[in-house]
C-alpha positions in Angstrom: 0.0 0.0 0.0 2.9 2.4 0.8 4.4 1.7 -2.6 1.1 2.2 -4.4 0.5 5.5 -2.5 4.1 6.7 -3.3 3.4 5.8 -7.0 0.2 7.7 -7.0 1.7 10.8 -5.5 4.5 10.7 -8.1 2.0 10.4 -11.0 0.0 13.3 -9.5 3.0 15.5 -9.2 4.2 14.7 -12.6 0.7 15.4 -14.0 0.6 18.8 -12.4 4.1 19.7 -13.6 3.3 18.7 -17.1 0.0 20.5 -17.2 1.9 23.6 -16.1 4.5 23.1 -18.9 1.8 22.2 -21.5 -0.2 25.3 -20.7 2.8 27.5 -21.4 3.6 25.7 -24.6 0.0 25.9 -25.7 0.0 29.7 -25.2 3.2 30.0 -27.3 1.7 27.8 -30.1 -1.5 29.6 -30.1 0.4 32.8 -30.7 2.3 31.2 -33.6 -0.6 29.1 -34.9 -3.9 30.8 -34.2 -6.8 28.3 -34.3 -4.7 25.3 -33.2 -6.9 22.4 -32.1 -6.6 22.2 -28.4 -7.8 18.6 -28.1 -5.3 17.3 -30.6 -2.6 19.3 -28.9 -3.2 18.1 -25.4 -3.5 14.5 -26.5 -0.1 14.6 -28.3 1.5 16.6 -25.5 0.4 14.2 -22.7 1.4 11.1 -24.6 4.9 12.6 -25.1 5.1 13.8 -21.5 4.3 10.3 -20.2 6.1 8.4 -23.0 9.0 7.2 -20.7 6.4 5.5 -18.4 4.5 4.2 -21.5 7.8 2.8 -22.9 8.3 0.7 -19.7 5.0 -1.1 -20.1 5.6 -4.8 -21.1 4.5 -5.3 -24.7 4.1 -8.2 -27.0 7.2 -9.0 -29.1 5.8 -7.4 -32.2 5.2 -4.0 -30.4 8.4 -3.9 -28.6 10.1 -1.5 -31.1 7.3 0.9 -30.4 7.9 0.7 -26.7 11.6 1.4 -27.3 10.7 4.5 -29.4 8.5 5.8 -26.6 11.3 5.3 -24.1 13.8 7.2 -26.2 11.3 10.1 -26.8 10.4 10.1 -23.1 14.1 10.2 -22.1 14.7 13.3 -24.0 11.4 14.8 -22.7 12.7 14.3 -19.1 15.5 16.6 -19.9 13.2 19.1 -21.4 10.9 18.9 -18.4 13.7 19.7 -16.0 14.8 22.6 -18.0 11.2 23.9 -18.3 10.6 23.6 -14.5 13.6 26.0 -14.0 13.0 28.4 -16.9 9.2 28.8 -17.0 8.8 30.1 -13.4 11.6 32.7 -14.1 9.7 33.7 -17.3 6.5 34.1 -15.3 8.3 36.1 -12.6 9.7 38.4 -15.2 6.2 38.8 -16.8 4.9 39.9 -13.3 7.6 42.4 -12.7 7.2 43.9 -16.2 3.4 44.1 -15.7 3.9 46.0 -12.4 6.1 48.5 -14.2 3.5 49.1 -16.9 5.6 47.8 -19.7 4.1 46.8 -23.0 3.7 43.0 -22.9 1.9 42.5 -26.3 4.9 40.6 -27.7 6.2 39.1 -24.5 4.8 35.6 -25.2 6.6 35.3 -28.6 9.8 36.9 -27.4 10.1 35.0 -24.1 9.0 31.7 -25.8 11.6 32.1 -28.5 14.3 32.9 -25.9 13.4 29.8 -23.8 13.3 27.5 -26.9 16.7 28.9 -28.0 18.2 28.3 -24.5 16.7 24.7 -24.6 18.5 24.0 -27.9 21.8 25.2 -26.4 21.1 23.1 -23.3 20.4 19.9 -25.3 23.4 20.4 -27.6 25.8 21.1 -24.8 24.4 18.5 -22.5 24.6 15.9 -25.2 28.2 16.8 -25.8 28.9 16.3 -22.1 27.2 12.9 -22.1 28.8 11.4 -25.2 32.3 13.0 -25.0 34.2 11.1 -22.3 37.1 12.4 -20.1 39.7 10.1 -18.4 40.5 11.3 -14.8 43.8 10.0 -13.4 44.4 9.6 -9.7 47.9 8.7 -8.3 47.1 7.1 -4.9 49.9 6.2 -2.4 49.0 3.0 -0.5 51.5 2.1 2.3 51.3 -1.7 1.6 53.4 -3.8 -0.7 52.8 -6.6 -3.2 56.5 -7.0 -4.0 56.6 -5.1 -7.3 58.6 -2.1 -8.3 56.1 -0.4 -10.5 52.6 1.1 -9.7 49.5 -1.0 -10.2 47.2 0.5 -12.9 43.5 0.0 -12.3 40.9 1.1 -14.9 37.4 1.9 -13.4 34.0 2.6 -15.0 30.7 2.9 -13.3 27.1 3.6 -14.3 27.2 2.4 -17.9 23.4 2.1 -18.0 23.6 -0.1 -21.1 20.2 -0.4 -22.9 18.2 1.4 -25.5 19.8 4.7 -25.0 23.4 3.9 -24.2 24.4 1.3 -26.8 27.3 -0.4 -28.5 28.8 2.7 -30.0 29.4 4.3 -26.6 30.4 0.9 -25.2 33.0 0.3 -27.9 34.5 3.7 -27.1 34.7 2.7 -23.4 36.5 -0.6 -24.2 39.0 1.1 -26.4 39.7 3.8 -23.8 40.1 1.3 -21.0 42.3 -1.0 -22.9 44.5 1.9 -23.9 45.3 2.3 -20.2 47.0 -1.1 -20.3 45.5 -1.9 -16.9 46.5 -4.6 -14.5 42.9 -4.7 -13.2 39.6 -3.5 -14.6 36.7 -2.7 -12.3 33.1 -2.0 -13.2 31.4 -0.4 -10.1 27.7 -1.1 -10.7 24.8 -0.2 -12.9 26.3 -1.8 -16.0 22.6 -2.4 -17.0 19.9 0.2 -17.4 17.2 -1.9 -15.7 16.2 -4.4 -18.4 18.7 -7.0 -19.6 16.7 -7.5 -22.9 18.4 -4.8 -25.0 21.8 -5.7 -23.5 21.3 -9.3 -24.8 19.5 -8.3 -28.0 22.4 -6.1 -29.1 25.1 -8.5 -28.0 26.7 -6.0 -25.6 28.3 -8.8 -23.7 30.5 -9.4 -26.7 31.8 -5.9 -26.5 32.6 -6.2 -22.8 34.4 -9.5 -23.7 37.0 -7.3 -25.4 38.2 -5.7 -22.1 41.7 -6.8 -21.4 43.5 -6.6 -18.0 46.5 -8.6 -16.8 44.8 -9.8 -13.6 41.1 -9.8 -14.5 37.9 -7.9 -14.9 35.5 -7.7 -12.0 32.1 -6.0 -11.5 29.5 -5.4 -8.7 25.8 -4.9 -8.8 24.2 -1.5 -8.8 20.6 -0.6 -7.9 19.5 -0.8 -11.6 20.5 -4.5 -11.8 18.1 -5.1 -8.9 15.4 -3.1 -10.5 15.7 -5.1 -13.7 15.2 -8.4 -11.8 17.6 -10.5 -13.9 20.6 -10.7 -11.6 21.1 -14.5 -12.0 21.0 -14.3 -15.8 23.2 -11.2 -15.9 25.9 -12.7 -13.7 26.0 -15.8 -15.8 26.2 -13.9 -19.0 29.1 -11.8 -17.5 30.9 -15.0 -16.3 30.6 -16.4 -19.8 32.6 -13.5 -21.2 35.2 -13.6 -18.4 33.9 -10.9 -16.0 33.2 -12.0 -12.4 30.3 -10.2 -10.8 31.2 -10.1 -7.0 28.2 -10.3 -4.7 29.6 -9.9 -1.1 32.7 -11.7 -2.4 36.4 -11.2 -2.3 39.1 -12.3 -4.8 42.8 -12.1 -4.4 44.7 -11.2 -7.6 48.3 -10.2 -8.1 48.7 -9.8 -4.3 45.7 -7.4 -4.1 42.3 -8.1 -2.6 39.3 -7.0 -4.8 36.2 -6.8 -2.6 32.8 -6.4 -4.2 29.8 -5.6 -2.0 26.2 -6.2 -3.0 24.4 -2.9 -3.7 22.6 -1.2 -0.8 19.3 -2.1 -2.6 19.8 -5.6 -1.4 18.9 -4.5 2.2 15.4 -3.9 1.0 15.1 -6.4 -1.9 16.8 -9.5 -0.6 15.9 -11.5 2.5 19.4 -11.8 3.7 20.4 -8.2 2.9 24.2 -7.9 2.5 27.2 -8.5 4.7 28.8 -5.8 6.8 32.2 -4.6 5.6 33.9 -6.2 8.7 32.2 -9.6 7.9 33.2 -9.4 4.3 36.9 -8.7 5.3 37.0 -11.3 8.0 40.1 -13.5 7.7 41.9 -11.3 5.1 45.5 -10.4 5.5 45.2 -6.7 6.0 48.8 -6.0 5.3 47.9 -6.5 1.6 46.1 -3.7 -0.4 42.3 -3.9 -0.3 40.3 -2.4 -3.1 36.5 -2.4 -2.5 33.6 -1.6 -4.9 30.4 -0.4 -3.3 28.1 1.1 -5.9 26.4 3.7 -3.6 28.9 6.0 -1.8 28.1 5.4 1.8 29.9 4.1 4.9 33.3 5.7 4.4 34.1 5.7 8.1 33.2 2.0 8.4 35.4 1.1 5.4 38.4 3.2 6.7 38.2 1.5 10.1 38.0 -1.9 8.5 41.3 -1.3 6.7 40.1 -0.8 3.2 42.6 1.2 1.2 40.6 2.3 -1.9 36.8 2.5 -2.0 35.3 2.9 -5.5 31.7 4.1 -6.0 29.3 5.7 -8.5 25.5 5.9 -8.5 25.2 9.7 -8.1 26.1 10.8 -11.7 27.0 14.0 -10.0 23.3 14.9 -10.4 23.7 14.4 -14.2 21.8 17.6 -14.9 22.5 20.8 -13.0 21.3 22.0 -10.5 20.8 18.4 -9.3 24.4 18.3 -8.2 23.4 20.7 -5.3 21.1 18.0 -4.1 23.5 15.0 -4.4 26.2 17.1 -2.6 23.9 17.4 0.4 22.7 13.7 0.2 26.2 12.2 0.2 29.4 12.9 2.1 31.2 12.8 -1.3 28.9 12.8 -4.4 31.8 13.1 -6.9 35.6 13.2 -7.0 38.2 12.3 -4.4 38.3 12.2 -0.6 41.1 11.0 1.8 39.5 9.6 4.9 42.2 8.7 7.3 44.2 6.3 5.1 41.2 5.4 2.9 41.2 6.8 -0.6 37.5 7.3 -1.8 36.7 7.9 -5.4 33.1 8.5 -6.6 32.7 8.6 -10.4 30.0 10.6 -12.2 29.7 7.5 -14.4 30.2 6.6 -18.0 26.6 6.4 -19.3 23.4 8.2 -18.3 20.0 7.4 -16.8 17.1 8.6 -18.8 18.1 11.5 -21.1 21.7 11.2 -22.6 22.2 14.8 -21.3 24.7 16.0 -18.7 25.1 19.5 -17.4 27.8 20.4 -14.8 28.8 16.7 -15.1 30.7 14.7 -17.6 30.8 11.1 -18.9 34.1 9.9 -17.3 36.4 6.9 -16.8 38.8 6.6 -13.9 42.5 5.6 -14.2 44.1 4.7 -10.9 47.9 4.5 -10.5 48.4 2.8 -7.1 51.8 3.6 -5.8 52.6 0.9 -3.3 55.5 0.5 -0.9 58.5 -0.4 -2.9 57.3 1.2 -6.2 60.2 2.9 -7.7 58.6 4.5 -10.8 57.5 7.6 -8.9 59.4 9.6 -6.3 57.8 10.6 -3.0 57.8 14.2 -4.1 55.9 13.6 -7.4 53.1 11.4 -5.9 50.3 13.5 -4.3 48.3 11.8 -1.5 45.2 13.3 -3.0 44.7 14.0 -6.7 41.6 16.1 -7.1 40.0 16.0 -10.6 39.1 19.2 -12.4 35.6 19.4 -14.0 35.9 20.2 -17.7 
């Protein structure tokens, strides 16, 4: 009942927001197209505004391409909706101020409408560029443990791929190429590889692209909340295993003298009867004189990980809000919503992610991959003075 009530409230709020947006758009179109049929307009507008939800309705095989089209349209509309929710109140406020001053407002609708649409076009173009044009952020991390080698360990990290109908093979091939170019010792995928449904992942053979990832000591992944939402975890982990990628679910592997720890996503606490293991239970029996790298999709529990002896904690999930000003919200929700944090001796890195959820649009956020250079005791490739203990990335 609580879930149904929450869903009803969400639909009601979305309905009110979209009526507000639709009313403004209808006023502009009436100014441009006098005599426009209101019934036709509202039918088309409401279908578009709820098309993301429509696209998630299970359909017969023959109609699934239609559902995918609705989801793509709806994804872009979500970006337009967020933009409108910010810009339209400002336009209304300006209208009110001008009205109080006695200004001539006869042309306000067309002038303000044209301005808002022009800004929307800039927003979509720039946001698309940020979503599809990936940056590689490099962190040199000093870890006071040894694996007996004289060179740093290179770890390539990607989170939040959200592979599906929007983020597809083209973007995935670019990721594989970029990560392999790092010549990594280990590759880590820190959750939300899937965008809910496994169907487009399998239909487009995306596992065959992931199969091309090459690392000396293995490729490992963890679950994110979207793998849980999709409900195909067993099938997903088996498909990943078949292409040489081990999905760690409260599991630890030792490779090249390093422990790679993979936690179940925090969603498991609500969706699985047994929840997930605590960090201390997961690390029980490990030789903590060896480097410990841990993936936990949602960036929480930094103090606990630091006290348990984890050296590097890798997370994603937040997308750094994906579209500004959402990053103001994620900044308040999480101790670290993006970038680097040194917590005692624990290095925490939260990625803004490689793919996108919903619209392939980013503002004040970039598609990114992470390259870690772990400088361990005995590593001779870098002098003490050239290795910062905290490498803060710069937003481009």
